[in-house]
C-alpha positions as CSV (number, residue, x, y, z in Angstrom):
1,M,56.0,39.8,-41.3
2,G,57.2,43.1,-41.9
3,K,58.6,42.4,-45.1
4,G,55.6,41.3,-46.1
5,L,54.1,44.3,-45.9
6,C,56.7,45.8,-46.7
7,Y,56.1,43.9,-49.9
8,L,52.7,44.9,-50.1
9,A,53.0,48.1,-49.6
10,A,55.5,48.3,-52.6
11,V,52.9,46.7,-54.9
12,L,50.5,49.6,-54.2
13,A,52.8,52.8,-54.8
14,T,53.6,50.4,-57.6
15,V,49.7,50.6,-58.6
16,Y,49.3,54.1,-57.7
17,M,52.6,55.5,-59.5
18,G,51.0,53.4,-62.3
19,I,47.6,55.7,-62.2
20,I,49.3,58.6,-62.4
21,Y,51.7,58.8,-64.3
22,N,52.4,56.7,-67.7
23,R,51.7,53.1,-68.9
24,S,54.8,52.5,-69.7
25,S,56.0,53.5,-65.4
26,L,53.8,50.9,-64.4
27,I,55.0,47.9,-66.1
28,F,58.6,49.0,-65.3
29,L,57.7,48.6,-61.9
30,A,55.7,46.0,-62.1
31,G,58.5,44.1,-63.1
32,V,60.8,45.6,-60.9
33,E,58.4,44.5,-58.3
34,L,57.8,40.7,-59.9
35,F,61.8,39.2,-59.3
36,P,61.4,38.5,-55.6
37,L,58.4,36.7,-56.8
38,L,60.4,35.2,-59.3
39,L,63.2,34.1,-55.9
40,L,60.3,33.4,-54.2
41,L,59.7,30.6,-56.5
42,I,62.7,29.3,-57.7
43,L,63.6,28.7,-54.0
44,T,60.1,26.9,-53.6
45,V,61.6,24.7,-56.7
46,Q,64.5,24.4,-54.6
47,R,63.1,22.9,-52.0
48,A,60.6,20.5,-53.1
49,F,64.2,19.3,-54.8
50,L,66.8,19.4,-51.7
51,R,66.8,16.0,-49.8
52,L,68.9,15.7,-46.8
53,S,70.2,12.4,-45.2
54,F,72.5,11.4,-43.5
55,L,75.3,9.6,-44.6
56,Q,74.0,6.0,-41.9
57,D,71.2,4.8,-40.5
58,R,73.8,4.1,-37.2
59,F,76.9,5.2,-36.0
60,Y,79.2,3.6,-33.2
61,M,81.8,5.4,-31.1
62,E,83.6,5.3,-28.3
63,E,83.3,8.7,-24.7
64,G,85.7,10.8,-25.3
65,Q,86.0,10.8,-29.4
66,K,84.7,13.2,-32.1
67,A,81.9,11.8,-33.9
68,G,83.6,12.4,-37.6
69,D,81.8,9.5,-39.6
70,L,78.0,11.8,-38.5
71,A,77.5,13.7,-40.9
72,L,74.6,15.0,-43.1
73,R,74.8,14.4,-46.6
74,I,72.6,16.8,-48.8
75,K,71.0,16.6,-52.5
76,N,70.7,19.5,-54.6
77,V,70.0,19.5,-58.2
78,C,68.3,22.7,-58.7
79,F,70.6,25.8,-58.1
80,P,73.2,26.9,-55.2
81,I,71.4,27.9,-52.0
82,R,72.9,30.7,-50.3
83,K,71.8,29.8,-46.6
84,L,70.5,26.7,-45.5
85,T,70.1,26.6,-41.3
86,F,69.2,24.0,-39.3
87,C,68.4,22.8,-35.5
88,L,70.3,19.2,-34.7
89,Q,69.1,17.7,-31.5
90,A,70.2,14.8,-29.6
91,K,68.5,12.4,-26.9
92,N,70.3,10.3,-24.8
93,L,67.3,7.2,-24.6
94,T,69.6,5.9,-21.8
95,T,70.4,9.0,-19.2
96,G,67.6,11.2,-21.0
97,E,69.9,14.1,-21.7
98,R,69.6,16.3,-24.2
99,Q,71.8,18.2,-26.8
100,E,70.7,20.9,-29.2
101,A,73.1,22.6,-32.2
102,R,72.5,24.7,-34.8
103,F,74.1,25.3,-37.9
104,S,74.1,26.7,-41.3
105,Q,76.0,26.3,-44.4
106,A,75.3,27.7,-47.7
107,V,74.6,24.6,-50.0
108,R,76.4,24.5,-54.1
109,K,74.3,22.4,-56.8
110,G,75.1,18.8,-56.2
111,V,75.8,16.2,-53.7
112,S,77.8,17.0,-51.1
113,S,78.3,16.7,-47.0
114,L,78.5,18.4,-43.4
115,Y,79.9,16.7,-41.1
116,L,78.4,17.8,-37.5
117,L,81.7,17.1,-35.3
118,R,80.6,16.7,-31.4
119,E,81.6,15.2,-28.1
120,F,78.8,12.5,-26.8
121,S,78.0,11.2,-23.6
122,C,77.9,7.5,-23.6
123,G,73.9,5.7,-24.0
124,V,72.0,6.0,-27.1
125,W,71.6,8.9,-28.7
126,Q,68.4,9.7,-31.3
127,I,69.5,12.1,-33.1
128,S,67.1,14.8,-35.8
129,C,66.9,17.5,-37.7
130,E,64.4,19.7,-37.2
131,K,64.0,23.5,-38.4
132,I,65.2,22.8,-41.9
133,R,64.9,26.6,-43.4
134,L,65.8,27.7,-47.3
135,S,66.9,31.1,-48.0
136,D,67.0,33.5,-50.9
137,F,70.2,34.4,-53.2
138,L,69.0,38.0,-51.6
139,L,68.4,36.7,-48.2
140,F,65.2,38.0,-49.0
141,F,62.6,34.8,-48.4
142,R,63.5,32.2,-46.0
143,I,61.0,29.6,-46.0
144,R,60.7,25.7,-43.9
145,K,60.4,22.4,-45.7
146,R,59.6,19.4,-43.2
147,A,61.3,16.7,-43.7
148,R,62.1,13.5,-41.6
149,V,66.0,12.8,-40.9
150,R,66.8,10.8,-38.0
151,C,69.6,8.6,-37.0
152,E,71.1,6.6,-34.3
153,L,74.5,6.8,-32.8
154,V,75.7,4.6,-30.0
155,C,78.3,6.1,-27.6
156,L,80.2,2.9,-25.7
157,P,81.6,4.1,-22.5
158,R,85.3,4.7,-22.1
159,T,86.9,1.3,-20.2
160,Y,90.1,1.2,-18.0
161,K,92.1,-1.6,-17.8
162,V,91.5,-4.2,-15.5
163,K,94.2,-6.4,-14.4
164,G,92.9,-9.4,-14.4
165,I,89.8,-11.5,-13.8
166,L,92.1,-15.2,-13.6
167,F,90.7,-19.1,-12.7
168,T,93.4,-20.5,-9.8
169,E,94.4,-23.6,-10.9
170,E,91.7,-25.6,-9.4
171,A,88.7,-24.3,-12.4
172,D,89.2,-26.2,-16.4
173,G,91.1,-23.6,-18.0
174,E,94.1,-23.4,-20.1
175,E,97.4,-22.9,-18.7
176,A,98.2,-18.6,-19.7
177,A,100.8,-18.6,-22.0
178,D,102.3,-15.0,-20.9
179,L,104.8,-13.8,-18.1
180,R,102.1,-14.7,-15.3
181,T,103.3,-18.3,-16.0
182,T,106.8,-18.3,-16.3
183,G,107.8,-14.6,-14.6
184,G,106.8,-14.5,-11.3
185,D,105.0,-11.9,-12.2
186,A,101.6,-13.5,-10.4
187,S,100.7,-13.4,-6.9
188,V,99.0,-17.0,-7.0
189,V,101.2,-20.1,-5.7
190,R,101.3,-22.6,-8.3
191,E,103.5,-25.4,-7.1
192,I,107.0,-25.6,-5.1
193,R,109.5,-27.4,-7.0
194,E,113.1,-27.9,-7.0
195,Y,115.5,-25.5,-8.4
196,R,116.2,-25.4,-11.8
197,P,119.2,-23.5,-14.1
198,G,117.5,-20.1,-15.3
199,D,115.3,-19.4,-11.8
200,R,115.2,-16.4,-10.0
201,L,116.6,-16.2,-7.3
202,R,113.3,-14.0,-5.2
203,N,111.3,-17.2,-5.8
204,V,113.3,-19.7,-3.8
205,H,112.0,-20.5,-0.5
206,W,114.5,-20.0,1.8
207,K,113.0,-21.5,4.7
208,L,111.7,-25.4,2.7
209,S,114.7,-25.0,1.1
210,A,116.4,-25.2,4.4
211,K,114.6,-28.3,5.6
212,K,114.8,-29.9,2.7
213,E,118.7,-28.7,2.6
214,S,117.8,-28.4,-1.4
215,L,117.0,-24.8,-3.1
216,Q,113.6,-24.6,-3.3
217,V,111.8,-22.3,-5.3
218,K,107.5,-21.0,-5.4
219,E,106.3,-20.7,-9.1
220,Y,103.6,-18.2,-9.7
221,G,101.1,-17.9,-12.3
222,C,97.6,-18.1,-13.1
223,T,95.3,-19.9,-15.9
224,F,93.6,-18.4,-18.4
225,G,89.5,-19.5,-19.2
226,G,86.9,-20.5,-17.0
227,E,82.9,-19.9,-16.3
228,L,81.3,-16.2,-15.0
229,M,78.7,-15.1,-14.1
230,F,78.1,-11.7,-14.0
231,G,74.6,-10.1,-12.2
232,L,73.9,-6.3,-12.5
233,D,71.8,-5.0,-9.5
234,C,70.9,-1.7,-10.7
235,G,68.2,0.7,-10.6
236,R,69.8,2.8,-12.5
237,M,72.0,3.7,-15.2
238,D,74.9,5.9,-15.3
239,R,78.3,6.9,-16.4
240,L,79.6,5.3,-13.7
241,C,78.3,2.1,-13.6
242,L,78.1,1.5,-17.5
243,E,82.3,2.7,-17.2
244,V,82.9,-0.7,-14.4
245,V,80.7,-2.9,-16.6
246,Y,82.3,-2.5,-19.7
247,S,86.0,-2.3,-17.9
248,L,84.6,-5.9,-16.4
249,L,83.6,-7.7,-19.4
250,Q,86.6,-6.5,-21.2
251,G,88.5,-7.3,-18.5
252,C,87.0,-10.8,-18.5
253,M,87.8,-10.7,-22.3
254,D,91.6,-10.7,-21.4
255,G,91.6,-13.5,-18.9
256,R,89.3,-15.6,-21.4
257,C,86.8,-15.7,-19.7
258,R,83.1,-16.7,-20.7
259,V,80.9,-14.7,-18.7
260,R,77.2,-15.3,-18.2
261,F,76.0,-11.8,-17.9
262,L,72.4,-11.0,-16.2
263,W,70.2,-8.2,-15.6
264,M,66.9,-7.5,-15.1
265,K,64.9,-4.7,-17.6
266,P,61.8,-2.3,-15.4
267,E,59.6,-4.8,-16.4
268,G,60.7,-7.7,-14.5
269,E,61.7,-9.6,-17.2
270,I,65.1,-11.4,-16.1
271,K,67.4,-11.4,-19.6
272,Q,70.8,-13.4,-20.1
273,L,73.7,-13.3,-22.4
274,T,76.7,-15.3,-22.9
275,V,80.0,-13.4,-23.7
276,T,82.4,-15.0,-24.6
277,E,84.8,-12.0,-27.6
278,E,84.7,-8.3,-27.1
279,E,82.5,-7.6,-30.0
280,Q,79.7,-9.0,-28.1
281,A,80.3,-7.3,-24.7
282,A,79.9,-4.5,-27.0
283,Y,76.6,-5.5,-27.8
284,A,74.9,-6.8,-24.9
285,L,76.1,-3.0,-23.5
286,E,74.2,-1.9,-25.9
287,L,70.6,-3.9,-25.0
288,L,71.5,-2.8,-21.4
289,M,71.7,1.3,-22.9
290,R,69.1,0.6,-25.1
291,Q,66.2,-2.1,-22.6
292,G,66.9,-0.1,-19.2
293,T,67.3,-1.9,-15.9
294,A,65.5,-2.7,-12.2
295,P,66.9,-4.1,-9.4
296,F,66.7,-8.3,-8.6
297,P,64.2,-8.7,-5.7
298,E,66.9,-10.7,-3.0
299,E,64.3,-14.2,-4.0
300,Q,64.9,-14.0,-7.4
301,R,68.3,-13.6,-7.7
302,P,69.9,-16.5,-9.7
303,R,72.0,-19.6,-8.5
304,T,75.1,-20.7,-10.0
305,R,77.6,-22.7,-9.1
306,V,79.7,-21.4,-10.5
307,P,81.7,-17.6,-9.6
308,A,79.5,-14.8,-9.2
309,L,80.3,-11.5,-9.4
310,W,77.3,-9.0,-8.9
311,L,77.6,-5.0,-9.1
312,S,75.3,-3.1,-7.1
313,Q,74.0,0.7,-7.8
314,G,76.7,0.9,-9.7
315,R,78.6,0.5,-6.8
316,T,79.8,-2.2,-5.2
317,L,80.8,-5.6,-6.6
318,T,80.4,-8.2,-4.6
319,R,81.3,-12.2,-4.9
320,E,79.5,-14.3,-2.2
321,G,78.2,-11.7,-0.3
322,K,81.4,-10.1,0.3
323,T,82.6,-6.7,-1.4
324,L,85.6,-6.7,-3.6
325,Q,85.1,-3.0,-4.4
326,E,83.7,-0.3,-4.1
327,F,83.6,2.9,-6.7
328,S,83.7,5.9,-5.9
329,E,83.7,8.9,-9.0
330,E,86.6,10.0,-7.4
331,G,90.0,7.9,-8.5
332,L,87.2,5.4,-10.5
333,E,90.8,5.4,-13.2
334,R,92.5,4.1,-10.3
335,Q,90.0,1.6,-8.4
336,L,89.3,-0.2,-11.9
337,S,92.8,-0.5,-13.1
338,E,93.7,-2.2,-9.4
339,L,91.5,-4.4,-9.5
340,E,92.8,-8.1,-9.7
341,I,90.4,-10.8,-9.2
342,F,91.4,-14.2,-9.0
343,L,88.0,-17.3,-8.9
């Protein structure tokens, strides 16, 4: 507003001076004062041909990492732009968290990319480019550009290594082919047999050996595989809940476990997804973050013959009514990394 008033005053002064003095002065001063109009015309043409877009419509990342691929593609076909300013607004559709950042950048002629390195918490983020303004070379004019520039960013929560969700030999799983079956590192005794050359002395069952008058060895190990139902009974989604769910699903994948993952949407619809691979675990979590959760009414909890785990309010993990772990903000990594479930 102030610049416009100054410019109007300069035009009136030119007219006044042209009346008092000769015509050549009027032509010269009018030409000088037409120069800002030329800048405004060039800036208007630049605004018409300037194109802004994100490099992708959807980005994926993990919490704690920078969104290195999150970049704005700028296509300028006319003259270089001295200054392009805009506001980057991001809203977490899962938790309602909001972020805002302002950027200012000179734009050369052609196509360029502006990388927007930011850190985001877990959830589904809707990112938009707002309040786009262009400035001329002398920073005299600044005009606004209306554009609809949006993208989505899916930020998966960090995962913690769960020791294992393993099935004992009663389950129909296949035998594990790692140190759990041969090194005596697992905590389940599969069988007691006679000593063989190469067996560890610490695995000898001394009391039974004394009775049978021959060395008897405890063979440790578990089996991989089987089926598990994992139900989520939460009325809200927070960071702790997402990290626990994702870590447990990853632990099931490490144990080659087939998971029937269930949750209830806020509208009351029960969703079920079979998870057998890590990609499916990430997809299940993305659906969970998009759709939200609601607690199960007690009478609507699905009944099943397969082993069932329930996570309630993101804190308590239970199986058959028995609490396996109560999670807290403090020591969450330790609680998850020390969690070992044998079914």
